[in-house]
C-alpha positions as CSV (number, residue, x, y, z in Angstrom):
1,M,13.4,4.2,-41.0
2,V,10.2,3.7,-39.0
3,N,7.1,4.7,-40.6
4,I,5.3,7.2,-38.5
5,K,2.0,6.5,-40.5
6,D,1.9,2.9,-39.5
7,F,3.2,3.9,-36.1
8,L,0.2,6.1,-35.5
9,E,-2.3,3.7,-36.9
10,E,-1.1,0.9,-34.2
11,L,-1.3,3.3,-31.7
12,K,-5.0,4.3,-32.7
13,I,-6.0,0.8,-32.6
14,L,-4.2,0.3,-29.1
15,T,-5.6,3.4,-27.6
16,G,-8.4,4.5,-29.8
17,I,-6.6,7.7,-30.3
18,G,-4.9,8.5,-33.6
19,G,-4.6,11.2,-36.3
20,N,-8.8,11.6,-36.8
21,N,-8.6,13.6,-33.3
22,L,-7.0,17.0,-31.7
23,L,-5.1,14.6,-29.7
24,G,-3.6,12.9,-32.6
25,I,-3.0,16.0,-34.6
26,F,-1.0,17.4,-31.1
27,F,1.1,14.1,-31.4
28,I,1.8,14.8,-35.1
29,F,2.4,18.5,-34.9
30,I,5.1,17.7,-31.9
31,Y,6.9,14.9,-34.2
32,Y,7.1,17.2,-37.3
33,K,8.0,20.2,-35.7
34,Y,10.6,18.8,-32.9
35,M,11.7,15.3,-33.6
36,N,12.8,12.7,-35.9
37,E,11.1,9.0,-36.1
38,Y,13.0,7.3,-32.7
39,I,12.5,10.2,-30.5
40,F,8.9,10.8,-31.2
41,I,8.3,7.0,-30.2
42,I,10.3,7.2,-27.4
43,F,8.4,10.5,-26.2
44,M,5.2,8.5,-27.2
45,I,5.9,5.3,-24.7
46,F,6.5,7.6,-21.9
47,L,3.1,9.8,-22.3
48,L,1.5,6.7,-22.8
49,I,2.7,5.2,-19.2
50,F,2.0,8.5,-17.5
51,M,-1.3,8.8,-19.2
52,F,-2.2,5.0,-18.1
53,K,-0.9,5.8,-14.8
54,Y,-2.9,8.9,-14.1
55,K,-6.0,7.2,-15.7
56,I,-6.2,9.5,-18.9
57,I,-6.6,7.3,-20.8
58,K,-7.3,3.3,-20.7
59,F,-4.0,1.7,-22.3
60,L,-5.5,-1.6,-23.0
61,N,-9.3,-2.0,-23.7
62,I,-9.8,-5.4,-21.7
63,A,-13.2,-7.0,-22.2
64,N,-12.6,-9.5,-20.0
65,T,-15.5,-11.7,-19.9
66,D,-14.4,-13.7,-16.7
67,Y,-14.3,-10.9,-14.3
68,C,-16.2,-11.7,-11.0
69,N,-16.8,-15.3,-12.2
70,D,-15.2,-17.0,-9.6
71,I,-18.1,-17.6,-7.3
72,Y,-18.1,-20.2,-4.5
73,V,-21.3,-21.1,-3.2
74,F,-21.7,-23.7,0.0
75,K,-24.9,-24.8,1.4
76,T,-25.9,-26.9,4.8
77,P,-28.8,-29.4,5.3
78,K,-32.0,-27.4,6.9
79,K,-31.6,-30.4,9.7
80,Y,-28.5,-28.5,10.9
81,L,-29.9,-25.1,11.1
82,T,-31.2,-23.0,14.0
83,N,-33.2,-19.7,14.2
84,K,-29.7,-18.1,14.8
85,N,-27.9,-19.7,11.6
86,N,-30.5,-19.8,9.2
87,M,-29.2,-17.4,7.1
88,N,-27.5,-16.6,3.8
89,V,-23.9,-15.0,4.3
90,L,-22.0,-13.1,1.2
91,I,-18.4,-12.7,1.9
92,V,-16.4,-10.1,-0.6
93,S,-13.0,-9.1,-1.6
94,G,-11.0,-7.8,-4.0
95,T,-12.6,-4.7,-4.7
96,H,-9.9,-3.0,-5.2
97,G,-7.1,-4.8,-7.3
98,N,-4.2,-3.5,-4.9
99,E,-5.6,-4.9,-2.0
100,N,-4.9,-8.7,-1.7
101,T,-5.4,-9.6,2.0
102,G,-8.7,-10.9,1.3
103,I,-8.0,-12.3,-1.9
104,V,-5.3,-14.5,-0.8
105,G,-7.3,-15.3,2.4
106,L,-10.2,-16.3,0.8
107,L,-8.8,-18.6,-1.6
108,K,-7.3,-20.3,1.4
109,F,-9.9,-20.3,3.2
110,I,-12.4,-21.9,0.2
111,D,-9.8,-24.7,-0.4
112,F,-10.2,-25.8,3.7
113,I,-13.7,-26.0,3.0
114,K,-13.6,-27.9,0.4
115,N,-11.4,-30.5,1.8
116,K,-13.9,-30.7,4.4
117,N,-12.0,-29.4,7.3
118,L,-14.7,-27.2,8.0
119,K,-18.6,-27.3,8.3
120,I,-20.3,-24.3,7.7
121,P,-23.1,-23.5,10.1
122,F,-25.4,-21.3,7.8
123,K,-28.0,-22.2,5.4
124,S,-25.5,-20.8,2.6
125,L,-22.2,-19.2,2.3
126,T,-21.4,-17.1,-0.8
127,I,-17.7,-16.3,-1.0
128,I,-16.6,-14.0,-3.9
129,P,-12.8,-13.4,-3.2
130,M,-11.7,-11.6,-6.5
131,I,-14.3,-8.6,-7.7
132,N,-11.8,-6.9,-9.5
133,K,-9.8,-9.6,-11.3
134,C,-8.2,-7.5,-14.0
135,G,-7.3,-4.8,-11.2
136,Y,-5.6,-7.7,-8.9
137,E,-3.6,-8.9,-12.2
138,Y,-2.4,-5.3,-12.8
139,N,-2.5,-4.6,-8.9
140,S,-4.4,-1.4,-9.7
141,R,-7.3,0.1,-7.1
142,F,-9.3,0.6,-10.4
143,T,-10.9,-1.2,-13.1
144,V,-8.3,-1.8,-16.2
145,H,-11.6,-2.5,-18.6
146,N,-13.9,-0.3,-20.1
147,I,-17.4,-0.7,-18.0
148,N,-18.1,2.6,-16.9
149,C,-16.8,3.1,-13.6
150,D,-13.3,3.1,-12.5
151,D,-13.6,2.2,-8.8
152,L,-15.9,-0.3,-8.3
153,N,-16.7,0.8,-4.5
154,R,-17.9,3.9,-6.0
155,C,-20.1,2.8,-8.6
156,Y,-23.2,0.9,-6.5
157,P,-26.7,2.9,-6.5
158,S,-27.3,5.6,-3.9
159,D,-30.8,4.8,-3.7
160,L,-32.8,1.8,-4.4
161,K,-34.3,3.5,-7.7
162,T,-31.3,3.9,-9.1
163,K,-29.6,0.8,-11.4
164,S,-26.1,0.2,-11.5
165,N,-24.3,1.3,-14.6
166,N,-21.8,-1.7,-15.3
167,I,-22.1,-5.5,-15.2
168,I,-19.8,-6.0,-11.8
169,N,-22.1,-3.8,-9.4
170,D,-24.9,-5.5,-10.8
171,K,-23.5,-8.8,-10.3
172,I,-22.7,-8.1,-6.6
173,I,-26.0,-6.4,-6.1
174,N,-27.6,-9.5,-7.4
175,F,-26.0,-11.5,-4.6
176,V,-26.2,-8.9,-1.7
177,K,-30.3,-8.7,-1.9
178,R,-30.3,-12.4,-1.5
179,S,-28.2,-12.3,1.4
180,D,-28.8,-11.5,5.2
181,F,-25.0,-10.8,6.2
182,V,-22.5,-9.2,4.3
183,L,-18.6,-9.4,5.1
184,D,-16.7,-6.8,2.8
185,F,-13.0,-7.2,3.2
186,H,-10.5,-4.2,2.1
187,D,-6.8,-3.1,2.7
188,A,-6.2,0.4,4.2
189,W,-2.6,2.3,4.0
190,G,-2.1,3.1,7.4
191,F,-3.6,2.3,10.9
192,Y,-6.8,4.1,12.3
193,K,-5.0,5.0,15.7
194,K,-1.5,6.1,14.1
195,N,-2.1,7.5,10.8
196,M,-5.0,10.6,10.5
197,G,-7.0,9.5,7.6
198,S,-6.8,5.7,7.1
199,I,-9.4,3.2,8.7
200,G,-6.8,0.6,8.9
201,A,-7.3,-2.3,11.7
202,T,-10.9,-1.1,11.8
203,I,-14.2,-2.8,11.2
204,S,-16.9,-0.9,10.7
205,I,-20.4,-2.0,11.5
206,S,-24.3,-1.7,10.6
207,N,-26.7,-0.9,12.9
208,H,-27.9,-4.2,14.4
209,N,-27.4,-5.7,17.9
210,E,-26.4,-8.8,16.7
211,V,-23.3,-7.3,14.5
212,Q,-22.5,-5.2,17.3
213,N,-22.5,-8.2,19.8
214,L,-20.4,-10.1,17.0
215,S,-18.0,-7.3,16.5
216,N,-17.1,-7.3,20.0
217,K,-16.2,-10.8,19.8
218,I,-13.6,-10.6,16.6
219,V,-12.1,-7.5,18.2
220,E,-11.5,-9.0,21.4
221,N,-9.6,-11.7,19.6
222,L,-8.1,-10.1,17.2
223,N,-6.7,-7.8,19.8
224,N,-5.5,-10.7,22.1
225,F,-3.5,-11.4,19.1
226,I,-1.6,-8.0,18.2
227,T,1.0,-6.7,20.3
228,K,1.3,-3.3,19.3
229,D,-1.5,-0.9,20.8
230,Y,-1.6,1.2,17.7
231,Q,-2.0,-2.1,15.0
232,K,-5.0,-3.1,17.4
233,F,-8.5,-3.1,16.1
234,S,-11.2,-0.5,16.7
235,I,-15.0,-0.7,16.1
236,L,-16.6,2.3,13.6
237,N,-20.4,3.0,13.7
238,K,-20.8,2.8,9.7
239,N,-22.9,6.1,9.6
240,Q,-19.7,7.6,11.0
241,N,-18.2,7.2,7.4
242,V,-21.0,6.9,4.8
243,I,-19.5,7.6,1.4
244,Q,-22.1,7.4,-1.3
245,G,-21.6,4.8,-3.8
246,T,-20.1,2.2,-1.7
247,L,-21.2,-1.2,-1.0
248,S,-21.6,-0.5,2.9
249,N,-23.4,2.7,2.0
250,Y,-25.7,0.2,-0.4
251,C,-26.2,-2.3,2.5
252,S,-27.4,0.1,4.8
253,L,-30.2,1.4,2.4
254,L,-31.2,-2.3,2.1
255,D,-30.8,-2.7,6.1
256,K,-28.6,-5.7,5.7
257,K,-26.1,-6.7,8.7
258,Y,-22.8,-5.8,7.1
259,I,-19.2,-5.8,8.3
260,L,-16.6,-3.7,6.6
261,I,-13.3,-5.1,7.5
262,E,-10.0,-2.9,6.9
263,T,-6.4,-4.7,7.2
264,T,-3.8,-2.6,6.9
265,G,-2.2,-4.0,4.0
266,Q,-1.8,-1.4,0.9
267,Y,2.3,-1.5,0.5
268,N,2.6,-4.3,2.6
269,V,2.5,-2.2,5.8
270,V,1.7,-5.5,7.7
271,K,3.2,-8.8,6.1
272,L,0.5,-10.7,4.3
273,D,1.2,-13.9,6.3
274,E,0.1,-11.6,9.4
275,R,-2.8,-9.9,7.6
276,I,-3.9,-13.7,6.4
277,E,-4.0,-14.4,10.2
278,H,-6.2,-11.4,10.9
279,L,-8.5,-12.8,8.4
280,N,-8.7,-16.4,9.9
281,I,-9.4,-14.8,13.3
282,I,-12.0,-12.9,11.8
283,L,-13.8,-15.7,9.8
284,Y,-13.4,-18.2,12.7
285,S,-14.9,-15.7,15.2
286,F,-17.6,-15.1,12.9
287,I,-18.3,-19.0,12.2
288,D,-18.1,-19.7,16.3
289,F,-20.6,-16.8,16.9
290,Y,-23.0,-18.8,14.8
291,N,-22.1,-22.4,15.9
292,N,-23.1,-21.5,19.5
């Protein structure tokens, strides 16, 4: 026979709940009034799955000290730099763990650079391919460790006087402040030209003439590759969709050159291999723009 006291104690260890609070008292009441031990445990398992899915509790209190530590920095000798490309570039992806285009594509891109198949034309290129590492492992948009922030792209300061409240956003902010240009890769659930409310197949840009010219070239190269009209990319002015707490908004506060790339990757609407092609076109268009 299952010992219900032992089970509740294990439950308390896993979730931080138990017989010492109202939720624990509710569970015990349900058990004694309606159930035997086995039915109660089945009930509890389904309840915990539901609560985890809808972020009512954190099912596992993961304290992963490796989050956001996969950082790659490439530098170019000064003699190869010009006024145009003498800048520090930051590329980030994996803010939401269920958006994998940037993660997979950038890791391949990093390997390509490491094998010396590509010369970087910038003073420095910093790539953080997997900001939300645990979210990626659990295929979750949100963080799954307790860092005072569920959605990392809603936890950047909304003004320059305010500090972030968690270690991951703090780390990204430090790199952003040292950068001149930021590329931010995300996956949307649909297509901007087809699905109302989605910004998939768009790039949103900061208010800089240089960024506008670069973006025109990127979108031209992308759309030459894409055959279906509703899947072709559009350029959005970043001020069209300002959301407080996003990296986009924070870069605006710092007046950084910035491009938000939204491929259509959630639910694998566009197959991963094709999305990686889109990412490569964007990256090589970016590099080519500053090589010329």
